[in-house]
N, C-alpha and C positions, 0 to 999 in steps of 0.2 A: 907719104901718102896723103892728103891735107883735104880737108872737109870746110865745106862754109858754114858757119855759123853767125846767128844775128842777136847783136844783143838782144835780151828780151827783158822787161819789166813785166815780171809776175805777179800776183798775189800769191805766198806759201799754201801749199795744199798738205791739210795734216795727212796722215798717214803714211806716203810714201814711203819714206825708209825712219828710223829712230830720227828724230831733230837732233844729230850730233854735227855742232860746227865747230872747225877751229883755224885759229888765223894760220895763215903764211908766211914762214920768218924767211926775211930776205935776207940771202947771203952778201948778194952787188946788185946794182943798179941804180940808189937814188941816190941823185946828182947836184942837189941845192939843200942847205940846213935852210927852212924859212920858217923855223918856229923860235923866236926868242924863250932865252930861259936864264933861272939863275941872276945872278949880281954883277950885270955888266948891259953897258947899252944897247939896245937892240940891235945897231949894226955890229957890234961885237961877235954877238951872240950868232950872228945868222951870217950866211954868205951871201943872198940877193933878197929880195921881196918874191912875197906868192905873184905879185900881180904888176903891173908895166908904173904904178903910181907909187911905189914905195912901200907900201904896208905888208905886217908880219904876221901870222899868227903867235901866241903866246903862250907858255903854261903858267899855272895855279900860280908858282914859286916865281915868276919873274919880277928884278927889280931894275930897273934901269940907274939909281942910284941907292946908296948904300943911304937906309931908314924911311925910303919907300915902303908904303905898305904895296903889297902883291895882290892886283887886282882878285875879285872875286868872283868874275866871270873872264873863266879861261879851261883851254883844254888842261883836264886831268894830270898832275904830275908824272903816276902811272904810264899815260899813254894810252890805258886802254876804253876802250868805245865803246858802249853799248851802242846797237841799233834799235831806233824809237818805230821800227818798221818790220822786223821780226827777232821774236823772242827767242832767244839765248843765243842770236846772232852776236858776235862784238869780232870789233878789230883791232890792232896794234902797232901803234904810231913805233915806229924806229924811235931810239934814244934822242932828247933835243940835244946831245952837246955833236951831235955828228949830223952827215946827213941825211934828213928825213923826207926829202922829195922826189917822187920821177918828176922832174920839170921840164916839159916840152911847148919853146916859146914859138921857132921857126918853122914854119911849113915844109914838109916834107920830110921834120924832123925827127931822128927814130930813137926810141930808149926800149931796153929791157930792163928787166927783175928774174934774177933766178933764186931756189928757193933750197932751202939748206933739209926742208922736215916735208919732200914730195908725198902727195896723198892723192888716191882716187877718190875721183869726187862725180857729183852728179850735179851742181850748180859752184860758180865762180862766183865772187862777190869782189868787187872793186869802188874802194873807197876814195873818191875824188870831187873836184873842183877846177872851176878855170881862174883869173883875175882878169881883171877888163874887158867883159865881155866874154861869149861863149867861145868854145874851142870844139873840133869835131875830128875823132880817133875813128882808126882802124889797127888791128893786131891781129897775133895770133895765139895761139895756146900749143908749147909744145910741151911733149910723151918724151917721157924715158925710153920708150921702145925704136924714136926715131923721127915717129910721126907726129901730125901737127894737126888744128883746125884754122880754121880763119874766122877772124870778129870780123865782121860788117862793120860800117859807119857808125856811129854812136854821138851825139851830140850833148858835149859835157856843159850843163848850164855854166854863168858866174854865180860867184859866190857870192851873191846877192839877192836876195826876194822869190829867186824860181824856185815852181815847185813840180819842173818839168820831171823831173827823176826825185825817185823818196829821198828824202832827208834822213838821215842817217840825225845829225846834231847840229845843234843849230844857235846863235845868242852868245857866244863865246868871246866876242871882241877883237879887236886888232892894233896893232901898236905902228906907229907911221917911223921907219928907221933912220930918218932923217934930225928928227927933234922930238922922238922920244913921248910924244903926244897919245894916251890912249882913247882910244873908241870904245862906245859900246852900244853900235844900232841895233835897236830893237830887232830881235830876229836873226840876225845877220851876225856875223856870214854865217854860211853853209857848205856843210859837206855832203853830195851825194854818194848814193847807194847804183851801183851799174850791177845787173845778172845780167850772168853768162850763161846759159845751159851749158851741159856737155854732150854731146852725143848720146845716146846708148852703146855703141860699138867703141868709144873711147872710155867708156865710164870706167874699165875698167884697167886702165892706164894709168902710172904714175903721171901726177903733171909736176913738169920741171921747172918751166920760165915759162914767161912770158913776153912780149913785143907790142908794141904801141907805137905807130904813125899818128903824128898833125897831118891830116890832108887841109883844113881850113888854113887861108890866109889870113883872114883875121887876125886881130890885135890879142883876142883871148889865148892867157899863156897857162895851158892845162900842168894841172898837178894829180901827182898818182902819191896816194899815203900808205895805203894798204891792203889788201889782199887777202882774202879770205874765205874760205869753201866749206861746203854739205856735203862732209865726206859720205862715201859709200857705204860703207862698214863692212866687215867682214862676211858678211852672209846674206847680199841683198835679193828682195823677192823679186819678182816681175809687178809690172805697171801697168801695162797695155793688154788689155781684153779683146776678143770678139767673141761674142755670142750670136748663134743661132737655135732657135727652139720651135719643138714641134708641138704635135696635140699632148704628150704626156712623157717628152723628152726636149733635151740640149746636147749642143756642141760647145764649149769651153775651150777657145785657145789662148794662147799669151806669146808675149816676147820672150826671148829666154832672158834669163838674168845677166849682168854682164861679166858674173864670177858665175861657173858650170858651178850647181850646187855636186856635190860628193857623195850625197844621200837622195839626190833627187827633189822632187817637187811634191808637198803633201797637199791633201785639198781638204774641203768640209764645205756641204751642203746642207742647209735648214728652209724653212719655213719663220723660222724666228729668227728676225734679226740683231739678235745680242751676238756681238763678236765672240768669237771661239777666244778662252782664253791658253796661253802656252803649253798647259798642261793637256788641255782639250786630245782626245785620240782620233786622228783626222779619219773621212769617211774612204779613204785608199790615197796612193802613193804610186807615180808615173818618174822612170827615170828621168835624167838631164835632158838625154836627147831626146824626151818627150812634151812636147807642150803643147795636148789637146785630149780632151777627155769629153767623152758620152754619156752622158746618161739617159736614164730610160726610164718606166714602169712610174714614174711620176702623176703625180695629181695631174688631171687638167686642168687649166684656167687659175693652177694657181701660182701663186708669187714665189720667189724662191731668191734665197743668197748664196754664194757662194765666194769662199775663201782659197786663198793658193797663197803658201808660202814656201821657198826655199830652205832648204835640209840639208846643213852642210855636215852634220854632226850631231851626236848625240845630245853635246854642249850648246851647238851652235845653229839657232834659227832662224828663216830671216822671220819678219813680224807679216801679220797675216794680211792679203789684198781682197778687198772687195768687187765681186760684180755679180748684178742682180740680171733677172731675167724672169719672163711669166709664162709658162708652158700656154698652149691653146691658145697663140696671138699669131695673126696674119695684118703682115703690111703691104699696102699696095699704095702708090705712086703714081701722080698723076702723068700721062704720056703727051697731053697735048700740048705743053706749051704754054706761056702767059695765058694769064683771065684778066678781059679787061674789067674798069668796075663801071657804073650805071651810076647817073647824076643822082641823085634825090635829093630835096628840100629835107634840111636837119628837124623840122621842126615835126616832121608829116611821118617819118619812118615808123612802122612796127613789123610785128613777125608777121604779117601778112601781106607786104609790103613785096609786090613784083618786081619781077629784074629779069631782063631779055637777053642775058647773056653771063647765065654763070658756067663755072668752074664743070663737067658732071666728072665722073670718077665713080666705075663699075667694082665690086668685089666679086670674085667665085668664093665661096664659103665651101670648105673642104666635103665634099658628102657623109652623111651619116650625120652632121652636126649643124647647130644654129648659134645663131650669135648673141651672147649676154652683156656684153657692151661695147660700147665704140668710144676709140680716142682719134681727134682731128687736130692735124698741125700745117701751117703754114707761114710763109713771112709775106708781109706787103709792103712793097715801097713808093714812096714818092715821088714827084717828078717835077720839071717846070717851079710853079710858085705851092705844090699841095704838102699839106702838112699832114703828119699823122696823127693827130687829132679829127679828119675827116674823114678819118676811115669806118668803115661801118662792115658786118658782115655776120652769116648764118649760116649752117650748116642744114640741108637737107636731106630728107630720108625720101626720094621719089617711090620706092619700091611700098613702103608702111604709108608713105603720106603722112609721118609725121614729123617735126622740125628738133632746136632747140628752143627754147623756154623764152631767149632776152638773145637781142643783137649785143655783138663784142663788138667796143670800139675802142682805137687808139688813143692815143694819149699823147701830148706833147703839142705844142706851137712849132712846129721846126719839120725839118725836110727828115729822109733818112729811113731805116726798114725798120716796122717794127713784128716781132717774133710773137704766132699764137700762138695759145694748146690747150684744147678739152680733153679731160677723159672722164669716165665713166657716164658716158652719152648712154640713155636708152629706146635712142629714134630707130633701132633697129633691132631691138631686143625680138627671139625666136625666130628670122627671119632665116631661110636656106637659099641655097642654089645661088642664081646672080642678082647682088643686090645693090640698086644703082642711088648713089646721094649725089648732089650736086651742093656746091658751096658759091651764096649769091655773096656778091661782094660790091658795094656802094661807094661813092665816095659824096661828099656834101659842101662841094667847091669845082670848081672848073669848067665849063662848058655845058656839051644836052649829051644826053645820050648816054652809049657805051664806050666808050675810050680807056688808052693806057698813059694821055698825056699827064695826068695829075697822078694818079694813082693806079695800082695794078698787084696780080697777087705774082708772085714769081713762081714761075711752072713748078718746076719739079721738087719745091717744097711744098707743094699742096699733097699730104698723105693722111692717109685713113686705116686708121688700125684697127682690127675687130679681136675680141676675145672672145671663144667658144667653145660648146660643150658638146656632150652625145646627144641624139636625138632619143636614144632608148633612157625610158625610167630607171633611173639606178637607185631610188631610197631605197634605203635600208631595213628590212623587212622584219616584223617582231622578231625578236628573237626568242621567244615561248613558243612558237610556228616552224620558223625554220633560221637553220644554222648552214655555216661553211666552213668546214676548218680542215688543218692549221691554213692561219691567213697572217701572213703570205705562206704561201705554200709551195714546197718543190718537188714534190711526183704526186704522191695521192689525195687527192682532195674527197675530204667526207663530207657527204650531204648529208643534215638529217633535218626530220621534221617531226611534230609532236602526229602527224595524222600518214595516212600512207599516201605514198610518193608517186603519180601515175606517171610523170617524166621528169627528165632535169638538162635542160639545156644549160652551154658554155656559149658564149658572144663574145667576139674581139670587141675594142670600143668603135669600130665601126659599123657594128651592127649585124656581122657577117656568125652564121651558127658557123662554128669547129667542134664541137661537141653534140654527140645525142645520146642519151642511157633511157632507153624506156625501163618504166619501174614497174614490180612484180606484186605490188602491194605493202612492200617493206618500207620501211620508214626510215632504211638508211641506204644510201645511195654513194659508192666510190667511182671517181674518175680521175684517171693516170694523166698528169699535166706534165710528165717528166720532158718530152717532146717538146714541150710549149715556147717559145721565146716568151724572157723576160718582160715586165708588161703587169697592163692593167685590164683586169677580163669582166663579164658580167656573167653570173648565175643563174637561170630563171628556172625554179622548181613547179612544176602544175601536182596541185593538192584537190582535195574535194574542198577547200572553200577558196580555189582560183590561183593565184598565178603570183608569184613573189618574186623579187628579184635583188640581188644584193652585188654590189664591187669585190672582185677579189683580187689579189697581188702575186704575179708569178715571180719569185726570185729564181 
């Protein structure tokens, strides 16, 4: 089976797995010795140049003649190169006295590397450069089970000046193999880092070899010097999560770990963002074939932190992986296509400025709830000669008549897409039922009236997210007057007051009465909750002093 894979230039993400990198040991495949070393003219200690102009790399112990001073700037004698872009990542060059480069000069020429220490990995890192111009390569990654992944084209830069790929190391000089003249051009030569992500379905396979093909016809000579891997580890945790939340719960799913954990997946959740320790007792566990957890009875409108880890054995567990969610939230996406911008003079725009072509979006608040906060997200895109700095916008709640306190403005004297996001807005607080919002978008350059010619809002990026809470008064009662216990409750709930109870009612969070018990002058009444679903409920107690209410949790 072959899967296509892109060369990726990634910023490393902490927490995916323990940062465990290892150089892959090349048992065969290097075709040229391009690094001058020891006491010998460079033409003797190398087999060919890096480029087409007779230049070689050199080791810190290189001496063309007896008595020459070794260069202070050169590749280390050990051949161990540390990445300057990813902490802990190293590359191991092959010995300088033998072939140490997979050198690919001609179009359609193929070279391969075989590894003596196959590993399972999430990412491969290739140390490479070209000489006498850039070169384009494609390739394949081969696994021990006979499957492979294709590597789509990547341009490997010339060894001088480029920052098109991350620079692993630079400024180590070069030597002319014709006359042994050493050069030390500032910041050059350079070795570059190419990152290749392994597809999730292949991360549990051993990487045995790779091949590369030069596809460009230009002169640039490709040199591949080393490959290192971000090792998967013996108990990798899942990394891709999907969350959907309800008023007082959430469903969390994840992609399976590349290696099925023998003891399943541990999960832990809290309103505290502190990451659990390795010794933390989990909130629960599911078997390896289950990649979904449903939570209920959570606080409404609260932000939660949910962690998952693979549990392979008592002594081998993966790292905790985090996903966040907020209960009592609802996202609504604009269904009406792109939103035009209205022209306005930059000096005259205010929050009161009119707009004849706003984007309208209606939100349906769940019955029995009210809005407590609003967030908005959207992208604005330029066209023609429009700039991002000419974008202006504001969110208005037509139902309440309120709007944001200030105009949002784009940045940058250039074209492209700018993302906008604002949360914690109170313009729709306490509203219920159908609530209408409008996004007013302007441009300060280009034409007149409304059109998308210079700037527009990308339609399906306009989203409004509301956070909501129950309409019922759920203020905690004075414990000296009224209490309910145990809380959380499993079976019998006791309601106690300092004065006679005339009645006790139990409601769900939608405001529906589900239990009612009249008082008989007693100061204590019990309610059977054993048949109720887990979740949050509201107890209301009537006494001579009035009605008091509080929340209880059913476990």
